[in-house]
C-alpha positions, 0 to 999 in steps of 0.5 A: 669815716671814709666820707670825713677823709674825702671832706678833709682832703677837699678842704686841704686842697681848698686851703692850698689853692687859696695859699697859693693864689698869688702865685703867677700861673705857668702858661706852659708845663713841661714834666721830664721824666727819665726811667730809671735814671738813678740820684747820681747819674748827671753831672748835677750833684744832688749830694752836700758835694759833687762826687766822683759818679757826678764827675763821670757824667756829661750833662750841661744842659741839666746843668743849666736847669740847676743854674736857673732853678732849684734842685731838691736833694731829697727828691723821691720816687713814689716807688722803687720800680716804674709803673707806680710812680708813673701812675702816682704822678698822673693820678696824685695818689700814691701807690698805697692808695691806688693799690697800682704797686707793681709794674704792668705788662698785660691786661687782667694778668699778674706780672708778679707771678712770671717776673718776680723772683721765688723766695723762701719767704711764705709771703704771697703777693696781695691782689693790686691793680694789674691794669693800671690807669683808666681811661675814666681817671681823672689823669693830669693830661685829661685835666689839662686838655679839658683846660684848653692845653695841648697835651702831648706824651712822647716816649715810655708811657707804662701807665696801663696794661696791654689790652686795658684802655690806659696802654694807649696815652691818648686814652688818658687825655693826650692829644698827641702820642709819640711812641708811647705804649703799654710795656715798660722797656724798648725793643732796642735803641737802633732805628737801624733795629727798627726799634725791634727786640728781635732786631737786636737779636738779629731776628725777623718778627715782632714782639710786644716791646718793639716801640710804636709809631716811628716807622720813619726812622726805621733802618735808619742810623738813629738813637731812640732817644734822638727820634722821639726828641725830634718828633716832640720838638715838632709838636712843641713847634706846632702848639706854637703855632696854633697858639695853644698852652702846652702839657709836655710829658717827655719820657724817654725809654732811657736808660732802661735795659737794655743797656746799648750805647750811642756810639758817636759818645763812646769816645767820651769815655774811654776809661770805663767798663765797657757797660758803663761806658754805654750807660754814661752815653745813654745819659749823655743822650738824654741830655741832649734831648733835655737840650733840644727841648729847651732850645725849642721852647726859647726858639718859640718864645715858650721857655719864659712862661714854661714850669720845667720839673725833671726827675726820674720814675725810681732809683738807678739800676744796679742789682743787675745789668750794670757794669763793675760791682752791683748795689754801688752805683747810687753811692753813697745812697744804698742799693738802687731800683727795687729797693727799700733803700734810699738808692731805690727811690731818692732820685734826681729832682730839678725845678725851672720855673722864671720868676717863681723858682730861685735861681741857683738854689738848693733844698733839702726838703723831702718831696715825693712823685705824686706831689707833682700832680696837684703842683703841676696844676695848681701852677697852671691854674687848673683845678683838681676834681672836688671829688678825688682824693690826693696823696700829693700835696702843693708844691708851688708855695714852697717853690715860691720860697715859703714853707711846705706844709705836709700833713702826712708823711712820705709813705712807701708800699711795695708789697711784692718781690721784684725779679732780682736779689739786693739789699732791701729788694724785698716786700716792704712799706716804709714812711719819712717823716723829718729826717727819720725813714722807717722801714718795714720788711713784711716778710721777716717784720724786720724794722729798721730807722735811719736818720737819712738826713745825717746818714743816707747811706743807711749804715746805722740802723737806730731802731734799738737806740731809739725805741720811742722814735721807732714806736712812734713811727710804726704807729704812724705807718700803720695808721697811714697804711690804714688810711690809705686802704693799702693792700696786705701780702698773704701767707701760704696756707692762709695764715696772717702776715705780721703787721708792722705794730706786731712786728715792733712788739715782736722785735722789743721782746 
């Protein structure tokens, strides 16, 4: 059975490349992956109309991308938390297949034990790949490097646990690493703190959260995002000087906690809650970094030949750490980071590709982070290894204006309790097919069904009103989890958790 799936995957990949043979090849590829940026956290509307939250933020450079490219209003992250999405992007495999289903920290240590919240549920997190990506994996960077590209990583990596080979981006195929390492958040955003956690607390000493490799900016009045983009622009100019094709993975630590203001922009947000004003300055600083990269690429004559993708690794933080009411920072989407609901996984997506992507366009076609692996490679004319099984699909024919042919639905699998409470912040599996999204909460066997095209806030559960659709999608979800060999949580005492079809049957009694 596995062999047949491998052969089918290879056949589909070959067909996709053949269909894409007339698409112009991008000379350079830039992935701009913001940490924790929510669906509403830019001035570019991803809803059907501009909202008050869009009006709050100052992101003119993201607006430029949108004006010169395509806004995908139903763009998703592969997971509601960071490492699973980041590794899905760089491997092309969904967390259900890779078993990288939670965020990593230390090699060979299960972070779901010390970090996840304790619940009354009898569920126990399953075994999962606690180390993340490995130096032997056919990552995006490795394939681009093997094809002659200069591969540059800048900012947050969080692709492999501390002490594993994947902790250092240089082991994953990157030629240049700017400030990337194993942990998923910065010690501090301030150069005066040496970007150290203890510096932020006014204490001496080091911690795992301290951002490496930026010693030239220590004790200076500089914001972390600014330091990283300054170094990155230098790497871009060097690639141009060396006449190298460029694959750039730019991944600012912002807007991840700790929420720390870039004080030069605070005057732009006098009416916001102080925490929200600080957050808004972080968004604005990321946008200035975007502008600096676009200007540098343009100055070097590279931008006209660059595929540029802007997105986020999960939904916006809302359950804790923000100002004002919780769970509403992504409205009208429900909940936020860590949640099964749309606020946890629907994120900004903008694609700029001169000569291929039509300017100033929008689409409601659903896409997901692990689609980027085959898409970026195909756009640059780089082949996927024949024995590498993919869950992502090649989007380049769709970006060119064609239909998106997706054989399998979008699938999420997060069999862990995250560290905070909030709507939908539970172990779950889910799928989206067409406009329908089915959720299976593993702890209590609850099944919910929503039409997220008509009801993005997931306010009306249709499971009891449309039982045929609920059964069909539950069967499909069960089949997809089996096909991807997704791991299931355990029950304390050795019992078996309720499967998705058993849960549906139980619900319909």
